[in-house]
Structure formats: C-alpha cells, structure tokens
VEXDREN-2710 file (C-alpha; in Angstrom, 1 decimal):
% VEXDREN-2710
k/r/px/py/pz
1/MET/-11.0/-56.2/23.4
2/CYS/-9.9/-59.8/22.8
3/GLY/-10.8/-62.5/25.4
4/ILE/-8.3/-64.9/26.9
5/VAL/-9.0/-68.1/28.8
6/GLY/-6.6/-70.7/30.0
7/TYR/-6.7/-73.8/32.3
8/ILE/-4.3/-76.1/33.9
9/GLY/-5.4/-78.7/36.5
10/HIS/-7.2/-82.0/36.9
11/ARG/-10.4/-81.3/34.9
12/GLU/-10.8/-81.7/31.1
13/ALA/-9.7/-78.3/29.9
14/TYR/-11.8/-78.0/26.8
15/PRO/-15.3/-77.5/28.5
16/VAL/-13.7/-75.0/30.9
17/VAL/-12.2/-73.0/28.0
18/ILE/-15.2/-73.1/25.7
19/LYS/-17.6/-72.0/28.5
20/GLY/-15.1/-69.3/29.5
21/LEU/-15.0/-68.0/25.9
22/LYS/-18.8/-67.8/25.9
23/ARG/-18.6/-65.7/29.1
24/LEU/-16.2/-63.3/27.4
25/GLU/-18.3/-62.9/24.2
26/TYR/-19.5/-59.6/25.5
27/ARG/-16.0/-58.2/24.9
28/GLY/-16.6/-58.1/21.1
29/TYR/-14.8/-60.4/18.7
30/ASP/-14.8/-61.7/15.1
31/SER/-13.0/-65.1/15.4
32/ALA/-12.2/-67.7/18.0
33/GLY/-9.8/-70.5/18.7
34/VAL/-8.8/-73.2/21.2
35/MET/-5.6/-75.1/22.0
36/ILE/-5.6/-78.4/24.0
37/TYR/-2.6/-80.3/25.1
38/GLU/-2.9/-84.1/25.0
39/GLU/0.4/-85.8/24.1
40/GLY/0.9/-82.9/21.7
41/ILE/-0.6/-79.5/20.9
42/LYS/-3.9/-79.6/19.1
43/VAL/-5.3/-76.3/17.8
44/CYS/-8.7/-75.5/16.3
45/LYS/-9.7/-71.9/15.2
46/THR/-12.1/-70.2/12.9
47/LYS/-13.6/-66.9/11.8
48/GLY/-17.0/-66.4/13.5
49/LYS/-18.5/-67.1/16.8
50/VAL/-17.6/-69.5/19.7
51/ALA/-20.6/-71.7/18.7
52/GLN/-18.9/-72.2/15.3
53/LEU/-15.6/-73.1/16.9
54/GLU/-17.4/-75.6/19.2
55/GLU/-18.9/-77.4/16.2
56/LEU/-15.6/-77.5/14.4
57/ALA/-13.6/-78.6/17.4
58/LEU/-15.8/-81.6/18.0
59/LYS/-15.2/-82.7/14.5
60/GLU/-11.5/-82.0/14.2
61/MET/-9.7/-82.5/17.5
62/SER/-9.6/-84.5/20.7
63/THR/-10.8/-82.6/23.7
64/LYS/-9.5/-84.8/26.5
65/GLY/-6.5/-82.9/27.7
66/THR/-6.2/-81.1/31.1
67/ILE/-4.3/-78.1/29.8
68/GLY/-5.8/-75.7/27.4
69/MET/-6.0/-72.1/26.2
70/GLY/-8.7/-70.3/24.2
71/HIS/-9.2/-66.9/22.6
72/THR/-11.7/-64.6/21.0
73/ARG/-10.1/-62.1/18.6
74/TRP/-11.0/-58.6/17.8
75/ALA/-9.1/-57.9/14.6
76/THR/-6.2/-55.4/14.6
77/HIS/-3.4/-56.8/12.4
78/GLY/-4.9/-58.7/9.6
79/VAL/-8.5/-59.3/8.6
80/PRO/-10.8/-61.6/10.5
81/ASN/-10.2/-65.1/9.1
82/ASP/-9.2/-68.6/10.2
83/VAL/-5.4/-68.1/9.8
84/ASN/-5.3/-64.8/11.7
85/SER/-7.3/-66.3/14.6
86/HIS/-5.5/-67.3/17.8
87/PRO/-3.9/-69.4/19.3
88/HIS/-0.8/-69.0/17.2
89/LEU/2.1/-71.5/17.1
90/SER/5.8/-70.9/16.8
91/ASN/7.6/-72.3/13.7
92/SER/8.7/-75.4/15.6
93/GLY/5.1/-76.0/16.7
94/GLU/6.3/-76.3/20.3
95/LEU/5.0/-72.9/21.6
96/ALA/1.4/-71.7/21.6
97/ILE/0.3/-68.2/22.5
98/VAL/-2.9/-66.2/22.9
99/HIS/-2.7/-62.4/23.0
100/ASN/-4.7/-59.3/23.7
101/GLY/-3.2/-56.0/22.7
102/ILE/-1.0/-54.6/20.0
103/ILE/2.8/-55.1/19.5
104/GLU/3.7/-51.7/17.9
105/ASN/7.2/-52.7/16.8
106/TYR/6.2/-56.0/15.3
107/ALA/7.3/-55.0/11.7
108/PRO/11.1/-54.6/12.4
109/LEU/10.9/-57.7/14.7
110/LYS/9.2/-59.7/11.9
111/GLU/11.8/-58.6/9.4
112/GLU/14.6/-59.7/11.6
113/LEU/13.0/-63.1/12.3
114/ILE/12.5/-63.6/8.5
115/ASN/16.2/-62.9/8.0
116/ARG/16.8/-65.6/10.5
117/GLY/14.8/-68.1/8.6
118/TYR/11.3/-67.9/10.3
119/VAL/8.2/-68.3/8.1
120/PHE/5.0/-66.5/8.9
121/HIS/1.5/-67.8/8.0
122/SER/-0.6/-64.9/9.3
123/ASP/-0.7/-61.1/9.2
124/THR/-0.7/-60.8/13.0
125/ASP/1.7/-59.2/15.4
126/THR/1.0/-62.1/17.7
127/GLU/2.7/-64.7/15.5
128/VAL/5.8/-62.4/15.5
129/LEU/5.8/-62.4/19.4
130/VAL/5.6/-66.2/19.7
131/ASN/8.4/-66.7/17.3
132/LEU/10.5/-64.0/19.0
133/ILE/10.0/-66.0/22.3
134/GLU/11.1/-69.1/20.5
135/GLU/14.2/-67.4/19.0
136/VAL/15.2/-66.1/22.5
137/GLN/14.6/-69.5/24.1
138/LYS/16.6/-71.3/21.4
139/ASN/19.6/-68.9/21.4
140/GLU/19.8/-68.5/25.1
141/LYS/19.0/-72.1/25.9
142/ILE/16.6/-71.1/28.7
143/LYS/13.2/-72.1/30.0
144/LEU/10.0/-70.6/28.8
145/GLY/9.5/-68.1/31.6
146/LYS/12.9/-66.5/31.2
147/ALA/12.5/-66.5/27.4
148/VAL/9.1/-64.7/27.7
149/GLN/10.6/-62.1/30.0
150/LEU/13.6/-61.4/27.7
151/ALA/11.4/-61.2/24.6
152/LEU/8.9/-58.8/26.2
153/ASN/11.7/-56.5/27.1
154/GLN/12.3/-56.1/23.3
155/VAL/8.6/-55.4/22.7
156/VAL/6.9/-52.0/22.4
157/GLY/3.1/-51.9/22.9
158/ALA/0.4/-53.4/25.1
159/TYR/-0.4/-57.0/25.8
160/ALA/-1.9/-59.7/27.9
161/ILE/-0.5/-63.1/26.9
162/ALA/-0.6/-66.7/27.9
163/VAL/2.1/-68.9/26.5
164/PHE/2.5/-72.7/26.6
165/ASP/5.5/-74.9/25.8
166/LYS/4.9/-78.6/25.1
167/LYS/8.4/-79.4/26.4
168/ASN/7.2/-78.3/29.8
169/PRO/3.5/-79.3/29.8
170/ASP/2.8/-78.5/33.5
171/GLU/3.2/-74.8/33.1
172/ILE/1.6/-71.7/31.4
173/VAL/3.3/-68.4/31.5
174/ALA/1.2/-65.2/31.6
175/ALA/2.1/-61.6/31.4
176/ARG/0.4/-58.2/31.1
177/LEU/1.1/-54.6/30.1
178/GLY/-1.9/-52.4/29.5
179/SER/-4.4/-55.2/29.0
180/PRO/-6.1/-57.0/32.0
181/LEU/-5.3/-60.5/33.1
182/ALA/-6.7/-62.4/36.1
183/ILE/-5.5/-65.8/37.5
184/GLY/-8.0/-67.9/39.3
185/VAL/-6.5/-70.0/42.1
186/GLY/-8.3/-73.3/42.8
187/GLU/-7.6/-76.6/44.5
188/GLU/-4.7/-78.1/42.4
189/GLU/-5.9/-76.1/39.4
190/TYR/-5.4/-72.6/37.9
191/PHE/-7.4/-70.5/35.5
192/ILE/-6.3/-67.6/33.4
193/ALA/-8.7/-65.1/31.9
194/SER/-9.2/-61.5/30.8
195/ASP/-11.6/-61.1/33.7
196/ALA/-12.9/-63.4/36.4
197/SER/-16.2/-64.3/34.8
198/PRO/-14.8/-67.5/33.1
199/PHE/-13.8/-69.1/36.4
200/ILE/-16.2/-67.7/39.0
201/GLU/-18.1/-71.0/39.3
202/TYR/-14.8/-72.9/40.1
203/THR/-13.1/-70.5/42.5
204/SER/-13.6/-67.2/44.3
205/ASN/-9.9/-66.6/44.7
206/ALA/-8.0/-64.5/42.1
207/VAL/-4.7/-62.8/41.5
208/TYR/-4.8/-59.8/39.2
209/LEU/-1.5/-59.1/37.4
210/GLU/-0.3/-55.5/37.6
211/ASP/1.2/-53.8/34.5
212/GLY/4.6/-55.0/33.8
213/GLU/4.2/-58.3/35.7
214/MET/4.4/-61.9/34.5
215/ALA/3.4/-65.2/36.2
216/ASN/4.8/-68.7/36.0
217/ILE/1.7/-70.9/36.6
218/ASN/2.9/-74.4/37.4
219/LEU/0.5/-77.2/38.3
220/HIS/2.8/-78.5/41.1
221/LYS/4.1/-75.2/42.5
222/PRO/2.7/-71.9/43.9
223/ILE/2.3/-69.0/41.5
224/LYS/5.5/-67.1/41.0
225/ILE/5.2/-63.5/39.9
226/ARG/8.0/-61.4/38.6
227/LYS/8.6/-57.9/37.2
228/ILE/9.2/-58.2/33.5
229/LYS/11.7/-55.3/33.5
230/ASP/14.1/-56.4/36.2
231/ASP/13.1/-60.0/37.1
232/SER/12.4/-59.0/40.7
233/LEU/9.9/-61.2/42.6
234/VAL/6.5/-59.9/43.6
235/ASP/4.3/-61.5/46.4
236/PRO/1.1/-62.7/44.8
237/TYR/-1.9/-60.9/46.3
238/ILE/-4.9/-63.3/46.3
239/GLN/-8.2/-61.5/46.6
240/GLU/-11.7/-62.8/47.0
241/LEU/-14.0/-62.1/44.1
242/GLN/-17.1/-59.9/44.6
243/MET/-19.2/-61.2/41.7
244/ASN/-21.3/-64.4/41.6
245/LEU/-22.6/-66.7/38.9
246/GLU/-26.1/-65.3/39.0
247/GLN/-24.8/-61.9/38.1
248/ILE/-23.4/-63.0/34.8
249/GLU/-26.4/-65.1/33.7
250/LYS/-29.4/-63.6/31.9
251/GLY/-31.9/-64.5/34.6
252/GLY/-34.8/-65.1/32.2
253/PHE/-34.4/-62.0/30.1
254/ASP/-33.9/-62.3/26.3
255/HIS/-30.7/-60.3/26.4
256/PHE/-28.2/-59.1/29.0
257/MET/-28.9/-55.5/27.9
258/LEU/-32.6/-55.8/28.8
259/LYS/-31.7/-57.4/32.1
260/GLU/-29.2/-54.6/32.9
261/ILE/-31.8/-51.9/32.0
262/PHE/-34.2/-53.5/34.5
263/GLU/-31.5/-53.8/37.1
264/GLN/-31.1/-50.0/37.3
265/PRO/-33.5/-49.4/40.2
266/SER/-31.5/-51.8/42.4
267/VAL/-28.0/-50.9/41.3
268/ILE/-28.6/-47.1/41.7
269/LYS/-29.7/-48.0/45.3
270/ASP/-26.5/-50.1/45.7
271/THR/-24.5/-47.2/44.5
272/TYR/-25.7/-44.8/47.2
273/ARG/-26.2/-47.4/49.9
274/GLY/-23.9/-46.6/52.9
275/ARG/-22.9/-43.3/51.3
276/LEU/-26.1/-41.2/51.3
277/HIS/-28.0/-40.6/54.6
278/SER/-30.8/-38.2/54.1
279/ASP/-32.0/-38.6/57.7
280/LYS/-28.6/-37.4/58.9
281/GLY/-28.2/-34.9/56.2
282/ILE/-24.8/-36.3/55.0
283/VAL/-23.1/-37.7/51.9
284/GLN/-20.0/-39.7/52.8
285/MET/-17.6/-41.2/50.3
286/ALA/-14.3/-42.5/51.6
287/GLY/-12.4/-41.5/48.5
288/VAL/-13.7/-38.0/48.8
289/GLU/-13.5/-37.6/52.6
290/ASP/-9.9/-38.7/52.7
291/HIS/-8.9/-36.1/50.1
292/LEU/-11.4/-33.4/50.6
293/GLU/-8.8/-30.6/50.7
294/LYS/-7.7/-31.6/47.2
295/PHE/-11.2/-31.0/45.9
296/LEU/-11.8/-27.9/47.9
297/ASN/-8.5/-26.3/46.8
298/ALA/-8.9/-27.3/43.1
299/ASP/-8.9/-24.5/40.6
300/ARG/-10.5/-26.8/38.1
301/ILE/-11.9/-30.3/37.7
302/ILE/-11.0/-32.1/34.5
303/ILE/-13.1/-35.2/33.6
304/VAL/-11.6/-37.7/31.2
305/ALA/-13.6/-40.6/29.7
306/CYS/-14.7/-42.3/26.5
307/GLY/-18.0/-43.2/25.0
308/THR/-20.9/-43.5/27.4
309/SER/-18.6/-42.6/30.3
310/TRP/-17.9/-39.3/28.5
311/HIS/-21.6/-38.6/28.4
312/ALA/-21.8/-39.3/32.1
313/GLY/-19.0/-36.8/32.5
314/LEU/-20.9/-34.2/30.6
315/VAL/-23.9/-34.6/32.9
316/ALA/-21.5/-34.3/35.9
317/GLU/-20.1/-31.1/34.4
318/TYR/-23.6/-29.5/34.7
319/ILE/-24.2/-30.9/38.2
320/ILE/-20.8/-30.1/39.7
321/GLU/-20.7/-26.6/38.3
322/GLU/-24.2/-25.9/39.5
323/PHE/-23.9/-27.4/43.0
324/ALA/-20.2/-26.8/43.9
325/ARG/-19.4/-23.8/41.7
326/VAL/-16.1/-25.0/40.4
327/SER/-15.0/-25.0/36.8
328/VAL/-15.3/-28.3/35.0
329/GLU/-13.9/-29.4/31.7
330/VAL/-14.8/-32.7/30.1
331/GLU/-12.3/-34.3/27.7
332/TYR/-12.3/-37.3/25.4
333/ALA/-9.4/-39.3/27.0
334/SER/-8.2/-40.3/23.5
335/GLU/-7.7/-36.6/22.6
336/PHE/-6.5/-35.4/26.0
337/ARG/-3.6/-37.7/26.1
338/TYR/-2.2/-36.5/22.7
339/ARG/-2.8/-32.8/22.6
340/ASN/-0.2/-31.7/25.2
341/PRO/-2.9/-30.4/27.7
342/ILE/-2.2/-27.8/30.3
343/ILE/-2.4/-29.6/33.6
344/LYS/-1.6/-28.0/37.0
345/SER/-1.0/-29.5/40.4
346/THR/-4.1/-27.6/41.6
347/ASP/-6.3/-29.6/39.1
348/VAL/-8.4/-32.6/40.0
349/VAL/-8.7/-35.2/37.2
350/ILE/-11.8/-37.5/37.4
351/ALA/-11.3/-40.5/35.2
352/ILE/-14.5/-42.5/34.4
353/SER/-14.6/-46.0/33.0
354/GLN/-17.0/-48.9/33.4
355/SER/-14.4/-51.6/33.0
356/GLY/-11.5/-49.7/34.7
357/GLU/-9.3/-50.9/31.8
358/THR/-9.9/-48.4/29.0
359/ALA/-6.5/-47.9/27.4
360/ASP/-7.0/-44.2/26.5
361/THR/-8.3/-43.3/29.9
362/MET/-5.4/-45.2/31.6
363/ALA/-3.0/-43.2/29.5
364/ALA/-4.7/-39.9/30.4
365/ILE/-4.4/-40.8/34.1
366/LYS/-0.7/-41.4/33.8
367/LEU/-0.2/-38.1/32.0
368/ALA/-2.2/-36.3/34.7
369/LYS/-0.2/-37.9/37.4
370/GLU/3.1/-37.0/35.7
371/GLN/2.0/-33.4/35.7
372/GLY/1.2/-33.5/39.4
373/ALA/-2.6/-33.5/39.3
374/PHE/-4.8/-35.4/41.8
375/VAL/-6.6/-38.3/40.1
376/PHE/-10.0/-39.6/41.2
377/GLY/-11.2/-42.8/39.5
378/VAL/-14.9/-43.7/39.0
379/CYS/-15.2/-47.3/37.8
380/ASN/-17.3/-50.4/38.2
381/VAL/-14.8/-53.3/38.4
382/VAL/-13.2/-53.9/41.7
383/GLY/-9.4/-54.3/41.4
384/SER/-9.3/-52.9/37.8
385/SER/-6.3/-51.0/36.5
386/ILE/-7.9/-47.6/36.9
387/SER/-8.9/-48.3/40.5
388/ARG/-5.3/-49.1/41.2
389/GLU/-3.7/-46.3/39.3
390/SER/-5.9/-43.5/40.7
391/HIS/-4.9/-41.7/43.9
392/ALA/-8.5/-42.3/45.2
393/GLY/-11.9/-43.1/43.8
394/ALA/-15.3/-44.6/44.1
395/TYR/-16.8/-47.8/42.7
396/THR/-20.3/-47.6/41.1
397/HIS/-21.3/-51.1/42.4
398/ALA/-23.4/-51.7/39.3
399/GLY/-22.4/-55.4/39.2
400/PRO/-21.0/-57.0/36.0
401/GLU/-22.3/-55.3/32.8
402/ILE/-22.2/-57.9/30.0
403/GLY/-24.1/-56.1/27.3
404/VAL/-21.7/-54.1/25.1
405/ALA/-24.0/-51.1/25.0
406/SER/-23.7/-49.6/28.4
407/THR/-26.8/-48.8/30.4
408/LYS/-26.6/-49.3/34.2
409/ALA/-23.0/-48.1/34.2
410/PHE/-24.2/-44.8/32.8
411/THR/-26.8/-44.2/35.5
412/THR/-24.6/-45.4/38.4
413/GLN/-21.7/-43.2/37.2
414/ILE/-24.1/-40.2/37.3
415/THR/-25.2/-41.2/40.8
416/VAL/-21.6/-41.3/42.1
417/LEU/-20.8/-38.0/40.5
418/THR/-24.0/-36.4/41.8
419/MET/-23.0/-37.5/45.4
420/LEU/-19.6/-36.1/44.9
421/ALA/-21.0/-32.8/43.7
422/LEU/-23.4/-32.7/46.8
423/ARG/-20.5/-33.4/49.2
424/LEU/-18.4/-30.6/47.7
425/ALA/-21.4/-28.3/47.7
426/LYS/-21.9/-28.9/51.4
427/ALA/-18.3/-28.4/52.3
428/LYS/-18.1/-25.2/50.3
429/GLY/-21.5/-23.9/51.3
430/THR/-22.6/-23.3/47.7
431/LEU/-26.0/-25.0/48.3
432/SER/-28.4/-23.8/50.9
433/HIS/-29.2/-26.3/53.7
434/SER/-32.7/-26.8/52.4
435/ASP/-31.6/-27.4/48.8
436/PHE/-28.9/-29.8/49.9
437/HIS/-31.4/-31.8/51.9
438/ARG/-34.0/-31.7/49.1
439/TYR/-31.5/-33.2/46.7
440/LEU/-30.6/-36.0/49.1
441/LEU/-34.3/-36.9/49.5
442/GLU/-34.8/-36.8/45.7
443/LEU/-31.8/-38.9/45.0
444/GLU/-33.1/-41.6/47.4
445/LEU/-36.4/-41.6/45.4
446/ILE/-34.7/-42.1/42.1
447/PRO/-34.8/-45.9/42.1
448/GLU/-38.6/-45.9/42.5
449/LYS/-38.9/-43.3/39.7
450/VAL/-36.6/-45.4/37.5
451/LYS/-38.9/-48.4/38.2
452/GLU/-41.9/-46.3/37.1
453/ALA/-40.0/-45.1/34.0
454/LEU/-39.5/-48.8/33.1
455/THR/-43.2/-49.2/32.7
456/THR/-42.9/-47.3/29.4
457/ILE/-41.7/-50.5/27.9
458/GLU/-44.9/-51.1/25.9
459/LYS/-44.8/-47.6/24.5
460/ALA/-41.1/-48.1/23.6
461/LYS/-42.1/-51.3/21.7
462/GLU/-44.8/-49.4/19.8
463/ILE/-42.5/-46.6/18.7
464/ALA/-39.7/-49.0/17.9
465/ALA/-42.0/-51.0/15.5
466/ALA/-42.9/-47.7/13.8
467/PHE/-39.4/-46.5/13.2
468/LYS/-37.3/-49.7/13.0
469/ASP/-36.5/-49.0/9.3
470/ALA/-35.7/-45.3/9.7
471/PRO/-32.2/-44.6/8.1
472/ASN/-31.5/-41.7/10.4
473/CYS/-32.6/-40.2/13.7
474/LEU/-32.1/-37.0/15.6
475/TYR/-32.0/-36.6/19.4
476/LEU/-32.4/-33.2/21.0
477/GLY/-32.1/-32.1/24.6
478/ARG/-31.2/-29.0/26.5
479/GLY/-29.2/-28.3/29.7
480/TYR/-28.8/-31.4/31.8
481/ASN/-30.5/-33.5/29.1
482/PHE/-28.3/-32.5/26.2
483/PRO/-25.8/-35.3/27.2
484/VAL/-28.8/-37.7/27.5
485/ALA/-29.6/-36.8/23.8
486/LEU/-26.0/-37.8/22.9
487/GLU/-26.3/-41.0/24.9
488/GLY/-29.6/-41.9/23.3
489/ALA/-28.2/-41.4/19.9
490/LEU/-25.1/-43.5/20.8
491/LYS/-27.3/-46.4/22.0
492/LEU/-29.2/-46.4/18.7
493/LYS/-26.0/-46.4/16.7
494/GLU/-24.3/-49.0/18.7
495/ILE/-26.9/-51.8/18.6
496/SER/-29.3/-51.0/15.7
497/TYR/-26.7/-49.6/13.2
498/ILE/-29.1/-46.6/12.4
499/HIS/-27.3/-43.4/11.9
500/ALA/-28.2/-41.1/14.8
501/GLU/-27.0/-37.7/16.1
502/GLY/-27.5/-35.9/19.4
503/TYR/-27.7/-32.1/19.5
504/PRO/-28.5/-29.3/21.9
505/ALA/-32.0/-28.5/20.9
506/ALA/-31.2/-24.8/20.3
507/GLU/-28.4/-25.8/17.9
508/MET/-30.8/-27.6/15.6
509/LYS/-31.5/-24.4/13.6
510/HIS/-27.8/-23.9/13.1
511/GLY/-27.6/-26.8/10.6
512/PRO/-29.3/-30.0/11.5
513/ILE/-32.8/-28.5/10.7
514/ALA/-31.9/-29.0/7.0
515/LEU/-32.2/-32.7/7.5
516/ILE/-35.8/-32.6/8.9
517/ASP/-38.6/-33.8/6.7
518/GLU/-41.5/-36.3/7.0
519/GLN/-38.9/-39.2/7.0
520/MET/-36.9/-38.0/9.9
521/PRO/-37.8/-39.2/13.4
522/VAL/-36.7/-36.6/16.1
523/VAL/-36.5/-37.7/19.7
524/VAL/-37.0/-34.7/22.0
525/ILE/-36.2/-34.8/25.7
526/ALA/-38.7/-32.3/27.2
527/PRO/-39.3/-32.7/30.9
528/LYS/-41.2/-29.7/32.3
529/GLN/-38.3/-28.5/34.4
530/GLY/-35.4/-26.5/33.0
531/HIS/-35.8/-25.0/29.6
532/TYR/-39.3/-26.3/28.9
533/ASP/-40.7/-23.2/27.0
534/LYS/-37.6/-23.0/24.8
535/ILE/-37.8/-26.7/23.9
536/VAL/-41.5/-26.4/23.1
537/SER/-40.4/-23.7/20.6
538/ASN/-37.9/-26.1/19.1
539/ILE/-40.6/-28.8/18.8
540/GLN/-42.8/-26.3/16.9
541/GLU/-39.9/-25.7/14.5
542/ILE/-39.7/-29.5/13.8
543/LYS/-43.5/-29.8/13.5
544/SER/-43.7/-27.1/10.9
545/ARG/-41.2/-29.0/8.7
546/SER/-43.1/-32.3/9.0
547/GLY/-40.6/-34.1/11.2
548/LYS/-41.9/-37.1/13.2
549/ILE/-41.7/-36.1/16.9
550/ILE/-41.1/-38.6/19.7
551/ALA/-41.2/-36.7/23.0
552/VAL/-40.1/-37.7/26.4
553/VAL/-42.2/-35.6/28.8
554/THR/-43.1/-35.3/32.4
555/LYS/-46.3/-37.2/33.4
556/GLY/-49.4/-35.0/32.9
557/ASP/-47.8/-32.8/30.2
558/THR/-50.3/-31.4/27.7
559/GLN/-48.4/-28.8/25.7
560/VAL/-45.9/-31.1/24.1
561/ARG/-48.5/-33.8/23.7
562/GLU/-50.5/-31.7/21.3
563/LEU/-47.4/-31.3/19.1
564/ALA/-45.8/-34.7/19.3
565/ASP/-46.6/-37.8/17.2
566/TYR/-45.6/-40.1/20.1
567/VAL/-45.2/-39.3/23.8
568/ILE/-43.4/-41.2/26.5
569/GLU/-44.3/-40.1/30.0
570/ILE/-41.8/-40.2/32.9
571/PRO/-42.2/-39.3/36.6
572/GLU/-41.3/-35.8/37.7
573/THR/-38.0/-35.1/39.4
574/SER/-35.6/-32.1/39.7
575/ASP/-33.9/-30.8/36.6
576/ALA/-30.4/-31.8/37.9
577/LEU/-31.5/-35.4/38.5
578/SER/-33.7/-35.8/35.5
579/PRO/-31.0/-37.5/33.3
580/LEU/-31.3/-40.6/35.6
581/ILE/-35.0/-40.8/34.5
582/THR/-35.0/-39.5/30.9
583/THR/-32.4/-42.0/29.8
584/ILE/-34.5/-45.0/30.6
585/PRO/-37.1/-44.8/27.8
586/LEU/-34.2/-44.0/25.3
587/GLN/-32.5/-47.3/26.4
588/LEU/-35.7/-49.2/25.9
589/LEU/-36.4/-47.6/22.5
590/SER/-32.9/-48.4/21.2
591/TYR/-33.2/-52.0/22.5
592/TYR/-36.5/-52.8/20.8
593/ILE/-35.5/-51.1/17.5
594/ALA/-32.4/-53.4/17.5
595/VAL/-34.5/-56.4/18.4
596/TYR/-37.0/-55.7/15.6
597/ARG/-34.1/-55.2/13.1
598/ASP/-32.8/-58.7/14.2
599/CYS/-29.5/-57.2/15.4
600/ASN/-27.2/-58.9/17.9
601/VAL/-28.1/-56.7/20.8
602/ASP/-25.5/-57.9/23.3
603/GLN/-22.7/-58.2/20.9
604/PRO/-23.0/-55.5/18.2
605/ARG/-20.7/-55.7/15.2
606/ASN/-17.2/-54.2/15.5
607/LEU/-17.6/-53.2/19.1
608/ALA/-16.0/-54.4/22.3
609/LYS/-17.0/-53.9/25.9
610/SER/-13.5/-53.2/27.3
611/VAL/-11.5/-51.1/24.8
612/THR/-8.0/-52.1/25.9
613/VAL/-6.2/-51.0/22.6
614/GLU/-5.8/-47.5/21.1
END
C-alpha cells in the first residue's frame, strides 16, 4: 500500500526522494510527506498528491541535505489529512519514521505511553511506534538500532519502516515484517524503498529484507542485517536488478495502463519463451519439472489469489480440469486463511499474485505450508515474498506493471497456468498427442492474435463515448469466458467508478435480468467456440427487454451481429485459449470509458497496486 523512499549518501536527498515517491504513486495513496536532515530534521507533509507536496516543500523547507525519507500514505488509522501524513516525529523531535503496514496492538501501547507523559498529535498507529522506540531508547540508554529491535519485539502486526535519529545522522534503520522493503546499494550511498523502482537509475544492486529482518544502513559502514527476534546476524545477499528505467516510463503513451495493454503481445511471448517448444513437442518449466511427482500425485489443486489474480485462477480451473483431469478449487485468499480450511499433504496449493507481496495470499501460503501442502507460486516480481515463501513456482516475466488496474499480469498469469496444465496433461496422458501439439501451436500464435485484437481500439473508443455516463453495466460470459466477464466488470469498476457486475450468462435469468431495460448496457462475450448457441439465446433474452448489447464476437460472425447494438470482432482461437483474446477489448473499453469520464486511470481512488495490509 504505502510507499517508502529513503536516501543517505553524497547527493542532495530531496530530488531523489521526490522522484522516488512519484515512481511509487502507482501503489495508491491519499497523502504524502518528506523529511530532510540538514543541521536538524525538517518535515513537510500534506494531504493530496506528490505534486502538491513538491509545491509546499519548495515554499516551506530547505532541500539541501544529503539524508532524507519520504512517504506516500494509504489511510488506515485516521482520515487522510496533513497531520496523519508521514513522516512522524517522536515527542522529542529527535526521531523520524515512515511506515507501511498496521500495528495491531497500537491502542494499549498508546495508552501506556500517554500514562508515561507522551502526547500524540495524530490518529495513526505509526506515531505510537516512533514514540515507543524513543521510550525504549531513553530507558535503556541504547542506540537507535537496538531500540528499534526491542520496540518491534513488543509490536503485533505488519510493517516496513525506516527510522532516523538526528543524534546519529549518518544512519537510517530499516525493518520489515509482512510489507516489502528493498535497499539499493550504490557507491558511497544507499537507497531504501518499497520496491526498486525509485533507485533503478542510480544502482542495479539491491538487498531485499526478509520478514523479521532489520538493517542498520550507515554511510561509512557495510550494511548490517539482523533478525529482529533474536538479534542474530544475517549475511546481506546483494542481487542484480532485472528491471530497467525504460520499463517504468510511459514510453509515449498517455497512461501506464494503455502502455501495459499494448505490451501484452510481447510479454506473453516473454512468458512462454524458453518454456514452450512446439517444434519439439514439449513444455518445460523448472518449478514444475523439479516437483512433477507432487503435481501428479495431487488429489486436488487449490488456487488462492485476490482480485484480478483470482480471476486468472478461475480461468486456470477450467483449463487444468479440462486438460489434466484433476480437481481444482479456487479460493479468495482472504477467506481461505480465516475459515479453517481442510488442507491435506496430498494437496497442491497454487498462489497467484502480481506483486508477490499480497498480504492475504502470503498468509494463505503460510497456512497451507503448516498443513503440509506443496505450494507453487505464480508471480511477476523477482525476489518478492511469495517467490521466496513458496516451495517452487514460475515468474510471469510481464515486466513492471505500474497501472493499478492489472492488465498484462492477468494474461501472463493465464499463460503460465496454461503451460502448467499442458505439462501435467502430457505427463498424465489426459490429452491426445494431436490435441497437445495443437494447443502448443495455438499458444505460440496468441501474441499475434492479441496484436490483432488491439486493433479494435477505435471501436472501443466509439462504444466508450456512447456509454461513458451509464450508471451500471452487466458483463456476461460462459465457460472459459465467465471469469473474463468478472474481470471486465472489475476493470470498469476500478478505473471508471461505474457499478458493474459479471455473471455466467445462463445465470442472468435467475435474478439479474430484472435490471435490464433500455438504460442498461450489457457486454456479452460470445466467441463462436464453446457454448455459442446457448449464449445467442441469452442475447435474445436481453434484446427482447430492450437492453443495449455490446458483443465480443469471432471475426466473421453474423448471427450475434444481427442482435447486438455494437460488435467488437476478435480473431478466432480455441475455446480454452480464448480468454487471452476476449479480455483485450474489455481492457480497452474500460480504459477509454475512464478517460472520457476524466478519471485518474493509473491511480484510481482508494485503490493500491500492492495490497500489503489486510
């Protein structure tokens, strides 16, 4: 959720921190702040965007110091306002903190600190934490690092923090539990951030803190990492970053979301490159090959995910059951972790997350592992928590996804899961040799077909202009394309704030049909494969009630064209792979409706890219 940036080195810190905060705007936030040390701690913070912070800072504070921390806040404790914004100072004004996460036991800690004479100015749990650190430091007469460690051992919850003490201005202390934190290692300088994007132009070397670790980052010493629980030393593992600056810039597009929609032909190819070899008739994924027996002996596959990743899991349920003939259940990670699920050692749990940091999915993984299940992670971010916590897994190789509304992550997740299903099917003999080879060839053709589907952009603009003011929208699909209907509705909700629902088309007459009138746009996913005749009947039911029909059809379709008010044509592919194509015009449609409604496409209100709190 929140974004953290810190710098200590030889440069002016302010430009590094502000630019870094702009790079983290995709995470979703409602206020921002910055701290610069220059012969004293100077803080500026405000409700609103980083641009507003920048204007205010140039008026109110000196920006010349070489140590600084910045923060973008997504409100949890206390409304979004100037006072609740980070950084927060301790009562003495000597300690400053930025924090991502939630301190669950902040209330009793706050009460105890008030009894000891502390005064609080905000409603945040973060101000409680910085004063707890100060109280420990004062009572124990110890340095900042030790005080942070002792204080965090009294805390219940999740956090990524960076703490600065003006009494020791050559050091920042960072720690994490549940929320991500990366440390960039440069030449006589260090960077701290929620992910690597704020410092990618300065260094390609990073250390990712593991859960329960803290780092003393001193300008004149090597990084020292310790376990928070027992103070044991950990050898820092410095890894080379895989992203580059070009990947996190818009590249001439108006929004990151549009750029990422148009990247899908290339990133789908990147996802199967080196894994899919149609000429040799093989699919090879190291994470599957190394644990093939676990998959082949599984009584059941459980997929856990949230949001768009959950929709990708629903598509995978259809594909895995069809190809590999093994039972699949798809669970919301947030529900799975709390309902005391039945998990067996013969289960395989597939956890899907774009960021690899989703808190609910991480908790579901830990629960599954405790029950003895084998966990296979599917995520996009190399070195993320889920990739480290899983027994094995596969990266999607989609590159950084900056737009909050996920697009290329969805299609690359489906690509990975389709390859997994094909590999299992071959090993189990549940697909004929000819069908297996046909799917390999079709999957290789998907990038070109996605490219063709992207040519529907002008039709998407036309439809968006017609329905931009619609208060509601219904999305219908059947079979493999029912999850695509859910995903299309989610995209519209996320970025245009129009109420939308996705339904299996056959379920429409069991309730939602009551909503249909001449004011209701209904998006129907109707490729000619699969349940085409059935969905034509559903379209006729809508038509007879004066609903406005927007149909996604296979190129050359005539039957649906006669019934629909608007038609978007896509290239033909097999039913199982059609979600990779049918989702493209829905992404474009939601994008242009949001643009025409003058919404903030890349940073929709109340949302965050990486949901690292419950």
